[in-house]
C-alpha positions as CSV (number, residue, x, y, z in Angstrom):
1,X,24.2,-8.5,-5.0
2,X,23.1,-10.2,-8.0
3,X,23.2,-8.2,-11.2
4,X,20.4,-7.0,-13.6
5,X,20.1,-5.6,-16.9
6,X,17.1,-3.2,-17.5
7,X,15.6,-2.5,-20.6
8,X,14.1,0.9,-22.1
9,X,10.4,0.1,-21.3
10,X,10.9,-0.8,-17.7
11,X,13.3,2.2,-17.2
12,X,11.1,4.5,-18.6
13,X,8.3,3.3,-16.4
14,X,10.5,3.7,-13.3
15,X,11.6,7.3,-14.3
16,X,8.1,8.2,-14.8
17,X,7.3,7.7,-11.4
18,X,10.0,10.2,-10.1
19,X,10.8,7.6,-7.7
20,X,13.5,5.6,-9.9
21,X,16.2,6.0,-7.2
22,X,14.3,4.4,-4.2
23,X,12.4,1.7,-6.7
24,X,15.9,0.5,-8.0
25,X,17.3,0.6,-4.4
26,X,14.3,-1.7,-3.3
27,X,15.0,-4.3,-5.6
28,X,18.5,-4.9,-3.9
29,X,20.2,-5.6,-7.3
30,X,23.4,-4.4,-9.2
31,X,21.8,-2.3,-12.1
32,X,23.3,-2.2,-15.7
33,X,21.8,-0.2,-18.3
34,X,23.1,-1.3,-21.9
35,X,24.4,1.4,-24.2
36,X,21.5,0.8,-26.7
37,X,19.0,1.2,-23.9
38,X,20.5,4.5,-22.7
39,X,20.5,5.7,-26.2
40,X,16.6,4.8,-26.3
41,X,15.9,6.5,-23.2
42,X,16.0,10.0,-24.1
43,X,12.5,11.4,-22.9
44,X,9.8,10.5,-20.5
45,X,6.4,12.4,-20.0
46,X,5.5,14.3,-17.1
47,X,2.6,16.4,-15.7
48,X,3.2,20.2,-15.9
49,X,3.6,21.5,-12.4
50,X,2.3,24.7,-13.4
51,X,-0.6,23.1,-15.2
52,X,-1.5,19.9,-13.6
53,X,-3.7,18.7,-16.6
54,X,-0.9,19.3,-19.1
55,X,1.6,16.6,-20.1
56,X,5.3,17.5,-21.0
57,X,7.9,15.7,-22.6
58,X,11.0,16.0,-20.4
59,X,14.5,15.0,-21.1
60,X,16.0,12.1,-19.1
61,X,19.2,12.6,-16.9
62,X,20.6,9.2,-15.8
63,X,23.4,11.2,-14.2
64,X,22.0,11.1,-10.8
65,X,21.4,7.4,-10.9
66,X,25.0,6.8,-12.1
67,X,26.5,9.2,-9.7
68,X,24.4,7.3,-6.7
69,X,26.3,4.1,-8.1
70,X,22.5,2.8,-8.9
71,X,23.3,2.1,-12.6
72,X,26.1,1.4,-14.8
73,X,26.4,1.4,-18.4
74,X,27.4,-2.0,-20.1
75,X,28.1,-3.1,-23.6
76,X,28.9,-6.3,-25.3
77,X,32.4,-7.2,-24.0
78,X,33.4,-9.8,-26.3
79,X,32.8,-11.5,-29.7
80,X,30.3,-14.2,-28.3
81,X,28.3,-11.2,-26.6
82,X,28.4,-9.2,-30.0
83,X,27.1,-12.3,-32.0
84,X,24.1,-12.9,-29.7
85,X,23.6,-9.4,-29.9
86,X,23.2,-9.5,-33.6
87,X,21.1,-12.5,-33.4
88,X,18.6,-11.0,-30.9
89,X,18.6,-7.6,-33.0
90,X,17.1,-9.5,-35.9
91,X,14.3,-10.7,-33.7
92,X,13.4,-7.5,-31.9
93,X,12.3,-4.1,-32.9
94,X,14.4,-2.3,-30.4
95,X,18.4,-2.9,-30.2
96,X,17.8,-2.1,-26.6
97,X,15.9,-5.3,-25.7
98,X,18.4,-7.3,-28.0
99,X,21.5,-6.1,-26.1
100,X,19.8,-6.4,-22.7
101,X,19.2,-10.0,-23.6
102,X,22.3,-10.9,-25.0
103,X,24.4,-9.3,-22.1
104,X,22.1,-10.9,-19.4
105,X,22.4,-14.3,-21.0
106,X,26.1,-14.2,-21.5
107,X,26.6,-12.9,-18.0
108,X,24.2,-14.9,-16.1
109,X,22.2,-11.6,-15.1
110,X,18.3,-10.9,-14.5
111,X,16.5,-9.1,-17.2
112,X,13.9,-6.4,-16.1
113,X,11.9,-5.8,-19.1
114,X,7.7,-5.4,-19.4
115,X,7.9,-6.5,-23.3
116,X,5.8,-9.6,-23.6
117,X,8.1,-10.9,-26.6
118,X,11.2,-10.1,-24.7
119,X,9.9,-11.9,-21.4
120,X,9.0,-15.0,-23.3
121,X,12.5,-15.1,-25.2
122,X,14.2,-14.5,-22.1
123,X,12.8,-17.3,-20.1
124,X,13.3,-19.6,-23.2
125,X,16.8,-18.7,-22.7
126,X,16.8,-19.7,-19.1
127,X,16.7,-16.3,-17.7
128,X,15.3,-14.9,-14.8
129,X,12.8,-11.7,-15.4
130,X,11.6,-9.1,-13.4
131,X,8.8,-6.7,-14.6
132,X,7.6,-3.2,-13.5
133,X,5.0,-4.6,-11.6
134,X,7.4,-6.8,-9.4
135,X,9.8,-3.7,-9.0
136,X,7.0,-1.6,-7.6
137,X,5.7,-4.5,-5.2
138,X,9.4,-4.7,-3.9
139,X,9.3,-1.3,-3.3
140,X,6.2,-1.0,-1.7
141,X,7.1,-3.8,0.4
142,X,10.4,-2.7,1.4
143,X,10.5,0.9,1.5
144,X,6.7,1.5,2.5
145,X,5.6,4.7,0.4
146,X,2.5,6.1,1.7
147,X,-0.6,5.3,-0.1
148,X,-0.8,8.5,-2.0
149,X,2.9,8.2,-3.4
150,X,2.2,4.4,-4.5
151,X,-1.4,5.2,-6.0
152,X,0.3,8.3,-8.3
153,X,3.5,6.1,-9.1
154,X,1.2,3.2,-10.6
155,X,-1.1,5.8,-12.5
156,X,1.6,7.7,-13.9
157,X,3.1,4.5,-15.3
158,X,-0.2,3.9,-16.7
159,X,-1.1,7.0,-18.1
160,X,2.5,8.6,-18.7
161,X,4.7,5.7,-19.8
162,X,1.4,4.0,-21.4
163,X,2.2,0.8,-19.5
164,X,-0.7,-1.4,-17.7
165,X,0.5,-4.8,-16.7
166,X,-0.8,-7.9,-18.6
167,X,-2.9,-10.0,-16.3
168,X,-0.2,-12.7,-16.4
169,X,2.7,-11.0,-15.4
170,X,3.8,-11.3,-11.8
171,X,2.2,-8.8,-9.4
172,X,-0.2,-7.8,-11.8
173,X,-3.3,-8.4,-9.5
174,X,-1.4,-6.7,-7.0
175,X,-1.2,-3.6,-9.1
176,X,-4.7,-3.6,-10.0
177,X,-5.8,-4.3,-6.3
178,X,-4.0,-1.2,-5.2
179,X,-5.6,1.2,-7.8
180,X,-8.9,-0.4,-7.1
181,X,-8.4,0.5,-3.5
182,X,-8.2,4.2,-4.3
183,X,-11.2,4.2,-6.7
184,X,-14.2,5.9,-5.6
């Protein structure tokens, strides 16, 4: 099974849906979360079950995904990865993106990110990149969630995680089309 490193923005999108486990499973990858990413992903926004219009900030608990064997922590394991991490850290606001790229580059892994700069830099480094729209599409194709579940996941990512795919991203048109099907 191919390995992938996921950065904070992408992980937060998946966690916001409350279907992260199923989405990660549907991707068919061996998922790794760099320690810098894990330290950045502390909270997600969710709707308050007792007051649906209210948005709460809730702590993230990755232990369920770890216990299920869906994600594994990772960190630079040698001087070359550490050096590359430092080089990338000078280019990014987030240590998570920098560590994700450094590790993926040295280990030949896929990178999961929604950050346009990280996508561009990863592609320039010859890395394969996945984004949230692609991961949600794989989940839709392989796990076949019902229409209401899919629509809620896409809307929650847009509203709660505040991510809307750029039109140039793979499967962005699919995302937009799926949401349009549910519009009045």
